[in-house]
C-alpha positions in Angstrom: 171.6 89.1 57.3 169.1 88.2 60.1 169.6 85.2 62.3 166.2 85.5 64.0 163.0 87.5 63.6 160.0 88.0 65.9 157.0 90.3 66.2 155.1 92.0 69.0 152.0 94.3 69.1 150.3 96.1 72.0 146.9 95.0 73.0 144.5 95.6 75.9 144.0 92.5 78.0 141.3 92.2 80.6 141.4 89.8 83.6 137.9 89.0 84.8 138.6 86.1 87.1 137.7 88.3 90.1 134.6 90.3 91.0 136.1 93.5 89.7 137.5 93.1 86.1 140.7 94.8 85.4 142.2 96.0 82.1 146.0 95.9 81.6 148.4 97.1 78.9 149.4 93.8 77.3 151.1 92.5 74.2 150.9 89.6 71.8 154.3 88.0 71.0 155.5 85.3 68.7 156.9 82.2 70.5 160.5 83.1 69.9 160.4 86.8 71.0 161.6 86.3 74.6 164.3 83.7 73.7 165.6 86.1 71.0 166.0 89.0 73.4 167.4 86.7 76.1 164.7 87.0 78.8 163.5 84.0 80.8 160.5 83.7 83.2 161.3 83.7 86.9 158.6 81.2 87.3 157.2 78.6 84.9 158.2 78.6 81.2 158.1 80.4 77.9 155.5 80.3 75.2 155.9 77.1 73.0 155.9 77.1 69.3 152.8 74.8 69.1 150.9 77.4 71.3 151.7 80.2 68.7 149.6 78.6 65.9 146.1 79.1 64.7 143.8 77.3 67.1 146.6 76.7 69.5 146.1 76.4 73.3 145.3 79.6 75.1 148.1 80.5 77.4 149.3 83.7 79.2 152.5 85.0 80.8 152.0 87.3 83.8 154.1 90.3 84.6 155.7 90.3 88.1 153.6 93.3 89.2 150.3 91.5 88.3 151.5 88.3 90.0 152.5 90.2 93.2 149.4 92.4 93.4 146.5 90.3 92.0 147.7 86.9 93.0 149.7 87.7 96.1 152.9 86.2 94.6 151.5 82.7 94.9 154.0 80.3 93.1 151.2 77.8 92.6 149.5 80.2 90.2 151.3 78.5 87.3 148.9 76.1 85.7 145.8 77.9 86.9 143.1 78.9 84.4 142.0 82.5 84.4 139.8 84.5 82.1 141.6 86.8 79.7 139.4 89.0 77.3 136.5 86.7 78.0 138.3 83.5 77.2 139.9 80.9 79.5 143.7 81.0 79.4 146.3 78.9 81.3 149.0 80.7 83.2 152.3 79.3 82.1 154.8 81.6 83.8 155.8 84.9 85.5 158.2 87.3 83.9 161.1 89.1 85.8 160.5 92.1 88.1 160.1 95.5 86.3 160.1 93.7 82.9 157.2 95.3 80.8 158.3 94.7 77.2 158.0 96.4 74.8 157.3 99.4 77.1 154.5 99.0 79.6 153.0 95.6 79.0 152.1 93.5 82.0 150.5 90.4 80.3 151.6 88.5 77.2 149.8 86.0 75.0 150.7 84.2 71.8 150.3 86.3 68.7 149.4 84.0 65.8 146.0 82.9 67.1 144.8 86.5 67.2 146.6 87.8 64.1 146.0 84.9 61.8 142.7 86.1 60.4 143.8 89.8 60.2 144.0 91.3 56.7 147.3 92.3 55.0 146.3 95.9 55.6 146.7 95.4 59.3 150.1 97.1 59.9 150.2 97.2 63.7 153.0 94.6 64.2 156.3 95.7 65.5 159.0 93.5 64.0 162.3 92.8 65.8 165.3 90.8 64.5 168.8 89.9 65.5 171.7 90.5 63.0 173.8 87.6 62.0 177.4 87.7 63.3 179.4 90.0 61.0 176.3 91.6 59.4 175.8 95.3 59.5 172.6 97.3 60.0 173.1 98.9 56.6 173.2 95.4 54.9 170.0 94.5 56.7 168.3 97.7 55.5 169.2 96.8 51.9 167.8 93.3 52.2 164.6 94.4 54.0 164.0 97.2 51.4 164.5 94.6 48.6 161.9 92.3 50.2 159.4 95.2 50.6 159.9 96.2 46.9 159.1 92.7 45.7 156.0 92.6 48.0 154.9 95.9 46.6 154.9 94.4 43.1 153.4 91.0 44.0 150.8 92.0 46.5 148.1 94.6 45.7 147.6 95.5 49.4 151.3 96.3 49.7 151.5 98.6 46.7 153.4 101.8 47.6 154.7 100.5 50.9 158.3 100.2 51.8 160.4 99.0 54.8 163.5 100.0 56.6 165.3 99.1 59.8 166.7 100.9 62.9 168.6 99.8 65.9 166.5 98.9 69.0 168.3 101.6 71.0 167.4 104.3 68.4 163.8 103.0 68.2 163.3 102.9 72.0 165.1 106.1 72.8 164.2 108.5 69.9 166.0 111.7 69.1 163.6 114.0 71.1 164.1 111.8 74.3 167.9 111.9 73.8 167.8 115.7 73.4 166.0 116.0 76.7 168.5 113.7 78.4 171.5 115.5 77.0 169.9 118.9 77.9 169.5 117.8 81.5 173.0 116.4 81.6 174.3 119.7 80.2 172.4 121.6 82.9 173.9 119.4 85.6 177.3 119.7 84.1 177.0 123.5 84.2 176.0 123.5 87.9 179.0 121.2 88.6 181.4 123.5 86.7 180.1 126.5 88.7 180.5 124.7 92.0 184.0 123.6 91.0 184.9 127.1 90.0 183.8 128.3 93.5 185.9 125.6 95.2 188.9 126.4 93.0 188.5 130.1 94.0 188.3 129.2 97.7 191.4 126.9 97.4 193.3 129.7 95.6 192.5 132.1 98.5 193.4 129.5 101.1 196.7 128.8 99.4 197.5 132.5 99.4 196.8 132.8 103.1 199.0 129.7 103.7 201.8 131.1 101.7 204.1 131.5 104.7 203.4 127.9 105.8 204.2 126.6 102.4 207.4 128.7 102.3 208.5 127.3 105.6 207.9 123.7 104.4 209.8 124.4 101.2 212.7 126.0 103.2 212.8 122.8 105.4 213.3 120.7 102.3 209.8 119.8 101.1 209.9 119.5 97.3 207.4 121.1 94.9 205.8 117.7 94.2 205.2 117.1 97.9 203.5 120.4 98.3 201.3 119.7 95.3 200.4 116.3 96.6 199.5 117.7 100.0 197.2 120.4 98.6 195.6 117.9 96.1 195.0 115.4 98.8 193.1 118.1 100.8 191.0 119.1 97.8 190.2 115.4 96.9 189.1 114.7 100.5 186.8 117.7 100.4 185.3 116.4 97.1 184.9 112.8 98.4 183.3 114.0 101.6 180.7 115.8 99.5 179.8 112.7 97.4 177.6 111.0 100.1 175.7 114.3 100.7 175.2 114.6 96.9 173.9 111.0 96.7 171.4 111.7 99.5 170.1 114.8 97.8 169.9 112.9 94.5 167.9 110.2 96.1 165.4 112.8 97.4 165.4 114.4 93.9 164.6 111.0 92.3 161.6 110.5 94.6 160.4 114.0 93.6 161.0 113.2 89.9 159.0 110.0 90.1 156.1 111.7 91.9 156.1 114.4 89.2 155.2 112.0 86.5 151.4 111.6 86.2 150.1 108.1 86.8 148.6 107.9 83.3 152.0 108.8 81.7 154.3 106.1 83.0 157.8 106.0 81.6 158.8 102.9 79.7 160.1 100.2 81.9 163.7 100.4 80.5 164.0 104.0 81.7 165.2 103.4 85.3 165.2 106.3 87.8 166.5 104.3 90.7 169.9 104.4 92.4 172.2 101.5 91.6 175.9 100.7 92.2 176.9 102.1 88.9 175.4 105.5 89.9 177.4 105.4 93.2 180.6 104.5 91.4 180.0 107.2 88.8 179.3 109.8 91.4 182.5 108.9 93.4 184.6 109.0 90.2 183.2 112.4 89.3 183.9 113.7 92.8 187.5 112.3 92.7 188.1 113.7 89.2 186.7 117.2 90.0 188.8 117.3 93.2 191.9 116.5 91.2 191.2 118.9 88.3 190.0 121.9 90.2 192.5 121.4 93.0 195.4 121.2 90.6 195.6 124.8 89.6 195.6 126.2 93.2 198.1 123.6 94.2 200.5 124.4 91.3 200.1 128.1 92.0 200.9 127.6 95.7 203.9 125.4 94.8 205.4 128.1 92.6 205.5 130.6 95.5 208.8 132.4 96.1 210.3 131.2 99.4 212.0 134.5 100.3 208.8 136.5 99.5 206.7 134.1 101.5 208.9 134.3 104.5 209.2 138.1 104.3 205.4 138.6 104.0 204.9 136.9 107.3 201.4 135.5 107.9 199.9 138.0 105.4 199.4 136.5 101.9 200.1 138.5 98.9 197.6 139.0 96.0 199.8 138.1 93.1 198.7 139.3 89.7 198.4 135.7 88.2 196.3 134.5 91.1 194.0 137.6 90.9 193.5 137.0 87.2 192.8 133.4 87.7 190.2 134.1 90.4 188.6 136.8 88.3 188.5 134.4 85.3 186.7 131.8 87.5 184.1 134.3 88.7 183.5 135.5 85.1 183.0 131.8 84.1 180.6 131.3 87.0 178.5 134.2 85.9 178.5 133.2 82.3 177.5 129.6 83.0 174.8 130.9 85.4 173.3 133.1 82.7 173.1 130.1 80.3 171.2 128.1 82.9 168.9 131.0 83.9 168.1 131.7 80.3 167.2 128.1 79.7 165.1 128.0 82.8 163.3 131.2 81.7 162.5 129.7 78.3 161.1 126.5 79.7 159.1 128.3 82.3 157.7 130.6 79.7 156.9 127.6 77.5 155.0 126.0 80.4 153.1 129.2 81.2 152.1 129.5 77.5 150.8 125.9 77.6 149.0 126.6 80.8 147.1 129.4 79.1 146.4 127.3 76.0 142.9 125.9 76.0 143.1 123.8 72.8 139.8 125.2 71.6 137.9 123.1 74.1 136.2 124.0 77.4 137.7 121.1 79.5 136.6 122.3 83.0 133.2 120.5 82.9 134.4 117.3 81.2 135.0 113.9 82.7 136.7 111.3 80.5 137.3 107.5 80.9 137.7 104.3 78.9 136.0 100.9 79.0 137.1 97.8 77.3 134.8 95.3 75.6 136.5 91.9 75.6 135.6 88.4 74.4 133.7 86.8 71.5 130.4 88.5 72.5 131.9 91.8 71.2 133.6 90.3 68.1 131.2 92.1 65.7 131.0 95.9 65.1 127.2 95.7 65.6 127.6 94.1 69.1 130.1 96.9 70.1 127.8 99.6 68.7 124.8 98.3 70.6 126.7 98.1 73.9 128.1 101.6 73.4 124.7 103.0 72.7 123.3 101.4 75.8 126.1 102.8 78.0 125.8 106.3 76.6 122.0 106.3 77.2 122.5 105.1 80.8 125.2 107.8 81.5 123.1 110.6 80.0 120.2 109.7 82.3 122.4 110.3 85.4 121.6 113.4 87.5 124.1 116.2 86.7 125.1 115.0 83.3 124.5 117.5 80.5 125.4 115.2 77.7 127.8 112.3 76.8 129.4 110.8 73.8 131.4 107.6 73.1 134.2 107.3 70.7 137.5 105.4 70.1 139.0 108.8 70.6 139.2 110.7 73.9 139.8 114.5 73.6 143.3 115.5 74.7 144.3 111.8 75.0 144.5 109.4 72.1 142.6 107.2 69.6 141.1 107.3 66.2 142.2 105.9 62.8 144.0 107.2 59.8 143.4 106.4 56.2 143.1 107.7 52.6 139.9 109.3 51.3 138.5 109.9 47.9 136.5 113.1 47.5 133.6 113.3 45.1 134.2 115.8 42.3 137.9 116.7 42.2 140.1 114.4 40.1 142.6 112.5 42.3 145.5 110.4 41.0 145.2 106.8 42.2 147.7 106.2 45.0 147.9 109.9 45.9 144.5 110.2 47.7 144.7 112.6 50.7 145.1 110.9 54.1 143.1 112.1 57.1 142.3 111.1 60.7 138.8 109.9 61.3 136.9 109.1 64.5 133.8 107.1 65.1 131.5 109.0 67.5 128.0 108.7 68.9 125.5 111.6 68.9 125.9 114.8 70.9 129.5 115.3 69.8 129.4 119.1 69.6 127.1 119.5 72.7 129.5 117.5 74.8 132.6 119.2 73.6 130.9 122.6 73.5 132.5 123.3 70.1 130.8 125.9 67.9 129.7 125.1 64.4 131.1 127.0 61.5 128.3 125.6 59.3 125.8 122.8 59.2 124.6 120.8 62.2 125.5 118.1 64.8 124.6 114.4 64.4 121.1 113.4 65.3 120.5 110.5 67.8 119.7 108.1 64.9 122.8 109.1 62.9 125.1 108.4 65.9 123.8 104.8 66.3 124.1 103.3 62.8 126.2 103.6 59.6 124.4 106.8 58.7 126.8 108.0 56.0 127.2 111.5 57.6 130.3 113.4 58.8 131.4 116.5 60.6 134.8 117.8 59.4 137.3 120.5 60.3 138.4 123.4 58.2 141.7 121.8 57.1 139.8 118.8 55.9 137.5 121.0 53.8 140.4 123.0 52.3 142.5 119.9 51.6 139.7 118.0 49.7 137.9 121.0 48.1 140.3 123.9 47.9 138.1 125.9 45.6 134.9 125.7 47.5 133.7 128.0 50.3 130.8 125.7 51.3 131.5 122.0 51.8 128.2 121.1 53.5 126.6 118.4 51.3 129.9 117.3 49.7 130.7 113.6 49.8 133.8 111.4 50.3 134.6 107.8 50.7 137.0 106.1 53.1 139.2 103.8 50.9 139.5 101.3 53.7 135.7 101.0 53.9 134.9 97.7 52.2 131.3 98.8 51.6 132.5 101.8 49.6 129.7 103.9 51.1 129.6 107.6 50.3 129.7 109.9 53.4 128.0 113.3 53.3 129.4 116.3 55.2 126.6 117.7 57.5 128.8 119.9 59.7 132.0 122.1 59.7 133.9 122.9 62.9 136.9 125.0 63.7 140.4 123.4 63.8 140.5 122.8 67.5 143.3 120.6 68.9 142.2 117.0 69.5 145.1 115.4 71.4 147.5 118.0 72.7 147.6 121.7 73.4 151.1 121.4 71.9 149.8 120.3 68.5 151.2 122.7 65.9 149.8 122.9 62.4 146.2 121.4 62.4 145.7 118.2 60.4 142.6 117.2 58.5 140.1 115.1 60.4 136.5 113.9 60.2 134.0 112.7 62.7 131.8 109.8 61.4 129.2 107.7 63.1 130.5 105.2 65.6 129.9 102.0 63.6 132.4 103.2 60.9 135.2 103.0 63.4 134.2 100.9 66.4 136.8 99.7 68.9 136.8 97.4 71.9 138.8 100.1 73.7 136.2 102.9 73.7 136.2 106.2 75.5 133.5 108.1 77.3 133.5 111.9 77.4 130.9 113.4 79.7 129.9 117.0 80.2 128.8 117.6 83.8 126.8 120.5 85.3 128.5 122.3 88.1 132.1 122.4 89.0 133.0 118.9 90.1 133.0 116.5 87.1 134.9 113.8 89.1 131.8 113.4 91.4 129.9 111.3 88.8 132.7 108.6 88.5 131.1 106.1 90.9 127.6 106.6 89.4 129.1 106.0 85.9 130.9 102.9 87.1 127.7 101.5 88.6 125.8 102.0 85.3 128.5 100.3 83.3 128.5 97.4 85.7 124.7 97.2 85.2 125.2 97.1 81.5 127.9 94.4 81.6 129.8 93.6 84.8 132.8 92.2 82.7 133.7 95.6 81.3 136.7 97.2 83.1 136.8 101.0 83.5 140.2 102.7 83.3 142.1 105.8 82.5 139.7 107.9 84.5 140.4 111.6 84.7 138.8 115.0 84.3 139.1 117.0 81.1 141.4 119.5 82.9 143.6 116.7 84.1 143.8 115.4 80.6 144.8 118.8 79.3 147.5 119.3 81.9 148.8 115.8 81.3 149.6 116.8 77.7 152.4 119.0 78.8 153.5 117.7 82.2 157.0 117.4 80.8 157.2 121.2 80.5 156.3 121.6 84.1 159.0 119.2 85.0 161.6 120.9 82.7 160.6 124.3 84.1 161.0 123.1 87.7 164.3 121.3 87.1 165.9 124.1 85.1 164.5 126.6 87.7 166.2 124.7 90.5 169.5 124.4 88.5 169.3 128.2 87.8 168.7 129.1 91.4 171.6 126.9 92.6 173.8 128.4 89.9 172.7 132.0 90.8 173.5 131.3 94.5 176.9 129.8 93.6 177.8 132.7 91.3 176.7 135.2 94.0 178.9 133.5 96.5 181.8 133.5 94.0 181.5 137.3 93.4 181.2 137.9 97.1 184.2 135.7 97.9 186.5 137.2 95.4 185.6 140.8 96.3 185.9 140.1 100.0 189.3 138.5 99.5 190.3 141.4 97.3 189.3 143.9 100.0 191.3 141.9 102.7 194.4 141.8 100.4 194.1 145.5 99.5 193.5 146.8 103.0 196.9 148.7 103.0 196.3 150.1 99.5 192.8 151.3 100.5 194.4 152.9 103.7 196.9 154.7 101.5 194.2 155.9 99.2 192.1 157.3 102.0 195.2 158.8 103.7 195.9 160.7 100.4 192.4 162.0 100.3 190.2 159.4 98.7 186.6 159.6 99.9 184.6 156.7 101.2 182.3 157.0 98.1 185.3 156.7 95.7 186.5 153.5 97.6 183.0 152.1 97.5 182.8 152.8 93.8 186.2 151.2 93.3 185.2 147.9 94.8 181.7 147.9 93.3 183.1 148.9 89.9 185.5 145.9 90.1 182.5 143.6 90.7 180.5 145.3 88.0 183.3 144.7 85.5 183.5 141.0 86.4 179.7 140.7 86.1 179.5 142.6 82.8 182.2 140.4 81.2 180.5 137.3 82.5 177.1 138.4 81.3 178.5 139.2 77.8 180.1 135.7 77.6 176.9 134.1 79.0 174.7 135.8 76.4 176.9 134.5 73.6 176.9 131.1 75.1 173.2 131.0 75.8 172.4 132.1 72.2 174.3 129.2 70.9 173.1 126.6 73.4 169.4 127.4 73.4 169.1 126.9 69.7 169.7 123.2 70.3 166.5 122.9 72.4 164.2 124.9 70.0 162.1 121.8 69.4 161.4 121.6 73.2 160.0 125.1 73.4 156.4 126.3 72.9 155.4 129.7 71.5 158.7 131.2 72.6 161.9 131.7 70.5 165.2 130.2 71.5 166.6 133.7 71.3 163.7 135.4 73.0 164.8 139.0 73.8 162.7 139.3 76.9 164.2 136.2 78.5 167.7 137.3 77.7 167.2 140.9 78.8 165.4 140.1 82.1 167.8 137.3 83.0 170.9 139.4 82.3 169.5 142.3 84.2 168.6 140.2 87.2 172.0 138.5 87.2 173.7 141.9 87.1 171.6 143.1 90.0 172.5 140.0 92.1 176.2 140.5 91.3 176.0 144.1 92.4 174.3 143.1 95.6 177.0 140.6 96.2 179.6 143.4 95.8 177.8 145.6 98.3 179.0 144.0 101.5 182.7 143.9 100.6 182.5 147.5 99.3 180.9 148.7 102.6 183.7 146.8 104.5 186.3 148.6 102.4 184.8 152.0 103.3 185.2 151.2 107.0 189.0 150.7 106.8 190.8 153.0 109.2 193.8 154.5 107.3 196.1 154.7 110.5 195.5 151.0 111.4 196.0 149.9 107.7 199.3 151.9 107.4 200.5 150.6 110.8 199.9 147.0 109.6 202.6 147.4 106.8 
């Protein structure tokens, strides 16, 4: 079912051929990966099959960005030897601009030389394949599942594991991303509909005013089709004239959108925010289509006008019942759509504010976080990594202003750590059903650095943080999961099943279930902190607690100490603890701003719609108002008449909008935080605010109606 198959895995790659080493997101790929996906280098060549073998030549492909910035786009760079992760590699090519496959990689090296010695339990490879002509994804799934079942029987390490397949599009753009995109497209579409309803209303009013002109044209022999074409041409020209302005505003919006994404949260390379010819063509097509659709109804209404009535009415248009109903329907639609947008904006803003107040159980204000990478053969052993990490932590803790520091493969409110099955001492566990936990190798001073209170027990000692000390600090969920019938887990033991030494680990501390990686984390998961040598990593993080209110001020001093320890270690992903916390929900800030802007635009358009319809109604009913006042109607009753009309339109629009919002917001429930999709406060406040704005938009036309002079109005008949 598969014509070709290749693998890729992400890997940190460090270039140290200059004075300042630099770490990049990189990837290891099999030799046939880029030919399979149809991508060629713009300079040099692909990885050859003989280079993707154990002991093969060390080669590297550069990303265009690395080539431009680090090597000044020098074409003679191909064939040059540079140092990658402490080893010499030959540059064989440069990949196309913006290409960062699979998501943000900027360097690529052959995979087999690095993965050859990896155990079967290493499951970090991402497998990609191309279907044979005529084969279906479902057929491939069945074949792959069959292979996995056979491996599960034949290979002990694969017991209990299965396999499936998904399209590359579904894998790269998962359902939550698609939901965000569709939500934004829905919001934009609502704003477009509101704007179009406004334009349709204006065209209806304009056609009514031009009723005599149209009647004269008809009397002189112009057919209905010609009248419709004329009015449609005018509406289409208006729409097309607006397209360039829309593109200019969109360009500014894209610049703002790009600037809103934190540097440490770059979007995958295949998500392109830039303008391109397809966007321009699409925008022009939408403008043309909206001009045709929303200009059609006013054109047809105008073409149906009675010639004799039009000539009799003179220059004064008549407010026909059908047209009034159509204009009122458009205004009701505008208000309803505005309410949907405003409710969505309210929910996202409230989600952002809830996240803004969430502290994740950590005091992030005094924290400074960063990562360093230990490349090369000198750090191939866990002991070598542990010694270097201990040296760096001691150097950093000796700096003025540093309260304490810890190193780990995990950085709080960022990422890291490992996952595996554990075997508790005491409770009987069925083989193959051992509970799975997250665990993190940490140095001493964990709790002092994070300022997390102990529920029971103690922190690691200095000696315990340096070696395989067989001690752990766990959270409450871990304790309940492994020993559900015990109130005190201090002194209990467990084993990590992936630990080849089968060493028992004793629990010495219990901490609350604080959030490790995101303030948006829902139900806490079980996790354990073990001494660093249990889970060492070349990509290691530093978390530093600083006295005073400026944790970023120690960055240069830390950099100098790390360079003293080993000048080949690159320092990267440098940010304060508060920046790390805010970065975990930057999307909500963006959603709140975007929906807020859409909501404000929609509110303004709806207000203009209400004002326009009521102003036109007053101008058309001038004689009626004059008659009413001549017969004794007070200015207050006329004012109430006009405002009441606006209130009825607003009330009906709000009712329809509440029903629509209740249905639409349920779709985005997964994007909200600590607020219900049908939150009564958001619905009530938004509906009340929209009603107030609609009444204010009714005020000026109503005041104008009370100023009508009955004698002048009657004389105009």
